[in-house]
N, C-alpha and C positions, 0 to 999 in steps of 0.2 A: 504494500500500500504506500502510495506517495505521501510523505509527511506534510502536514499543514505548513511547516516552516520552509518547505521547498517551494520554488517559484513555478506556478503553472504558466506555461507559455502559450500565448494566443497570437497567431499571425492575423492582423486586422486587414482583411481584403474585401469585406462585404458587410452589409448590415447584420447578417447572421452572426458574424464574428463579434460584433459589438454586443449582441444579445448574450453570447457565450461569455464574454468578459464580465458583463454585469452579473450574470448568474454566479460565476466563480467568485467574484468579489463579495456577493451576498453570502455565499457559503463560508468564506473565510471570516466574514464579519460576525457570523452567528456565534453567540457565546462570548464574543470579545468586545464588540461595540454595542452601545445602547442604540435605540431606534433612531435618535437624532443623528448620531455619528454615522450609522449605517446608511442613512438617507444621503448624508453629505458625501460619503464614499461612493455611492451609486452615481451621483451627479459628477463627481470628479472622474470616475472611470469613463463615463460617457464623453467627457471633455477630452480625456487622453485618447480615446478611440477616434474621436473626430479629428484630432491632430494626426494620429498614426495612419488613418484611412487614406490620407492624401499624400503619404510619403512612401518612397520606395522601400519595400521590406519593413513597413511599419509593424512593430511587434510590442505586445504588452506582456509583462510578467507580474503575477500577483501572488502574495504569500502573507500568512500571518507572521508577525514579528516573533522571533524566538523568545524574546523577553516577555511576550504577552502584552506589550504596551499598545498594540494596535495592528493595523493592516498596512502593508507596504505594496506600492505599485511602482513598477519600473517600466520604462518605455525606451525603445531605441528605433533608429531608422538607418538606412544606408543611402543617404541623399547626397549625390555628388555636387549639388548646388549649395551645400551648407557653407555658411560664412561665419566669421567671428561673431561672438555674442555681442549685442549692443552694450555700450558702456553702462547705460542705465537700464537694468533689467525690469524696471517698473513699466517701461514701454518697449515696444518692438518685438514682443514674443508672439504676437498673433492672438486672436480672440480665444481660441481653445486653450492655449497654454496660460493666458492671463486668467481665465476662469479656473483652471486647475490650480494655479498658484493661489488664488483667492480662497479656494476651498480647502487647501492642504494645511496641515499643521507643520509640515516640513516639506521644503521644496528645494531641490538641487538640480542644476542642469550643466551639462558639459557638451561643448561643440568642437568637433575637429573639422576644420575647413576642408572641403572636398571629400569628406568621408561620411559624416553624419552626426546626429545629435543623440544624446542619452540623458534620461531624466530619472530622478528618484522623487517620489512623493509619498507622504505617510499621513494617515488619519489615526490619531491617538485617542485612547480613552481619556476622559476628563481626569486631570491630575497626574497622568502618566508622563514619564520622561524617557526619551530615547537616547539620551547622552550617556557616555560611559561613566561608571562610578568614579568618584573623586580619586580613589586610590588604585584604579586600574592602570597597569603599566602599558596597556595597549588598547587602542580603539580598533574595533573589529567590524568587518563587513564581509558578506558572502552572497554568492548567487549559486543556486543549485537547481538544475532543470533535468527533466527526463529527456530521453531521445525523442525525436519527432514521432508522434503516434502513441507515445506513452505505453501503457501496459498491453495494448493490442499488439504492438510490435515486439516488446520484450517478452511477452507471455509469462510473466512471473513477477515477483515482488520487487519493488524498488529497494536496492540494497546499498546505496551510497549513504554516507553519514558524516557529520562534522559537529564538533562543539568546541567552544573555548571557555575556559574558566580561569578567573583570576582569584588569588587568595593571598593572605598574609604569610610571608615566609618566616621560618624559624631563624633566630639570630639577627645580625645587623644588616642583612642584605635588602630589607624592605620587601614590599609585596612582589609576588611573582605570578606566573600563570602557566597553564598547560593547554595545548590544543591537540585534538584528535581528528584525523581525517581517514575515511575508509572509501576505497573505490572498489565496490563489490562486483563480482562476476557471476553470471549465470551461464552454465554450459551443459550440453547433453551428457548424461551419465546413466546409461540403461541399467548397469549393475547396481549402482547406488539407488536408483529409483525402485528397482526390484526389492532391495533390502528395506527401503522405506515402506513398501507396501506389505511387508510381513515376512519376506524371505521364503525359505522352504519351497523354492520353485514357483511361488506365486508370481504371475506375470503382471507387472505394472506398466501403465502406458509410458512409452518413452517420450522424452522431451527435455526441456531445460531443467537442470537440477543443480542445486548448490547447497553446500553446508554453511555458507555465510548467509544465514537466515536473519530475519529481523530480531529473533530472540538472541542469536549469537551477538549481533551488533549491539543490542541493548546491554548485554552482559559485559562486552568489551568497554562500552561507555561507562558502566558502573565501576569497573576496575580502575579505569583511568581517573575518574573523578575522585576515587577514594585514596589515590596515592598521595603521599605527603609531598609538600612543595619542593623539598630539596633532593628528591630522588632523580638521578639522571635518566634520560630517555631510554637507554638500553635496559635498565632495570625495570622500567615500566613495561616494556615489551615482554620481558621474561615473566613478569607478574601476570600478564595477559595469558601467556602460554600455560602457566601452571593452573590458573583459574579455569581455563577451558577444559583442561584434562580432568579436573576433579569434579566436574558438574555433569553427571551422566545424563541428566535431562536434556542436555544440549546435543547429545549423540556424538561427541567429539573425544571420547575417553581414550581411544587407541590412536597411536601415531598414524597408521595408514589412513584412518578416517580424517584425522586432523589435517593431513596433507591436502585434502580435497579443497580446502579454502586457500590453497597456495596461490591461485591466480588472483585472489583478492588482495589488493594493495592496502597497506596500513602505514600511517605516519604519525609519530609522536613528536611534538615540539614543546620543550620546556623553555621558558623565557623569563628574564627579569629586565630591569632597566638598562643593563649593560651588555648582555649577551644572550644568544639562543643556543640551545642544545637540541639537536635534531637527529632522529633515527627513522629510516623508512624501510619497509619490507615491500618490495614489488616495484611498481612503475610510477608511483607518485613523484611529481617533480616540484621544485621550488627554488627560491633564492632569497637572499637578503638584498634588497634594492636600495642603493644610496642615490643621491642626486645625479651622479654621472658614472656610476659603476654598479655592477651586480656580482654577487658572490654566490655560486651555486650551492644549494643544499642537496647533497647526495650521500648515499651510504652503500656499503657492500650488499650485494643481492642476497636475499634470504627469503624463507617462508615462515609463516607463523608456526607451522607444525613440522618443519623439515630440518632446519639447521640448528643443531643443539647449542652452538656457541652464541654468546651475546652479540647482537648485530653491531656493526660499526656505528659510531656517532660523529656528527660534525658539530664543532663548537666555533661559533663566529660572533664577533662583536657587532653590536648595533647601537645606535644612539638616537637622540631625539629627532623625530622627523624621518628616520629610516623606516623601511617597510619590509615585511616578509610576505611573499606571494607563494601560495601553495595551490596546486591544481592537479586534477585527475587526467587520465589519458584522453586523447582526442583533441587536446590543445597543444599549441607549439609556440615557443619563444615568448611566453608571456612576460618574463622579467624585462627583456629588451623592449617589448611593446609598451610596458609600463613607463619606461623612460621616454620612448619616442612620442607617446601620447601626452606626456607631461602631466602625469597623474599624482604627483607627490603631494599636492595640496587639495586633491579632490576627496570628497567623503568616501570612505573605503568601500561601501556597498556600491556606490556609483562607479568607482574605479573598477571593481570586479565586473560590473555590467559592461563597461567599455572593453575590457579584456575578453569577455565572452563574445561580444559582437565581432571583434576583430581578430581573435586568436584561435577560433575553432577551425580545425582542419578536417574533421570528419564527424558525422552524426553519431552521437553517443549520449549517455548520461554525462553531465558535466557539473563539477563542483569547483568553484574558485573561491579561495579564502584569502583575504587581505588583512594584515595586521599592521597598524601604524604605531611606532614607539612614541609614547606621550609621557615619558618619565619626567620631562621638564614641567609638566602640569600637575604632578603628584605632590601633595603637601609633604614637607620635610618630616612631619611627625608620623606619616603613614608607616605601618608595619610594627 
């Protein structure tokens, strides 16, 4: 099942697509926004659709905010006639975007001349705040979408996942944080499907099968969230391995079975205000991005259930205003693109959207995570 904090993608090419976008927005607002805010969200989505309908490849993405603060709408286009934004954004955006700006609690826009525009708008619950906590070392933004066609194409559950958590560290180092990212895979496995159906020769329908199920992902997230702040990333990975083996309800108790999640990539990022500590199993990619340079985050190849040694870790310094960009397969050269698109001062979720628009090389599930170092904004007494 596609999570509510994942972005549902709607290509806006007809009035029917506008109706679809409004329906999805209403679903995401249910239980999050009161009637008045939900009605405002509906009008906002209609305005964004009116804008996107007249643009090449106009697309909307809609999701509940992971914090529960409200509903987030993203939009982009690939319009070669795009020019620089007007110096005064109060005027010059056009009627649809002026209306969207008026209705939104949060409004950000980025334009790349000759390429296209990207927008982020949010409708928040009364009293809700979408700013990072005062003691958070990083500001976080992410975009997560299914491949085109969603579950009809993939014929199985959506098994990508991400989260970021900041906490107070032990000792004098101040607050720190941890990020988890999973790029799940579904693949045919007739023998495993037969075992899942009960074994003893009972024939199960062949088709996509994976041991990286939503239950497994939830347990991995639980383990990562429970690790103490000062554990290095490789130790967290080994904690995941041990936990998966001792939980028979997950069906991963034996190494040969555990290996079946080997094609699923997993990355752990520990960070404080001065450095990041990164370990990846599989094909996830990323980099620390500075104003004019990027330092790749990579590690020795391994599988969660295969390589018994602790995976290699990369330790890199980062400072105020530096970014970490992590992304799943199907994208290419995103750190370089981050620099070329001049995204250093762009809101992180909007930056991830620009990278999604311009960095995808094949249709797939895509998750792009952007963290901005904000240690210079953390009170000295934090931690």
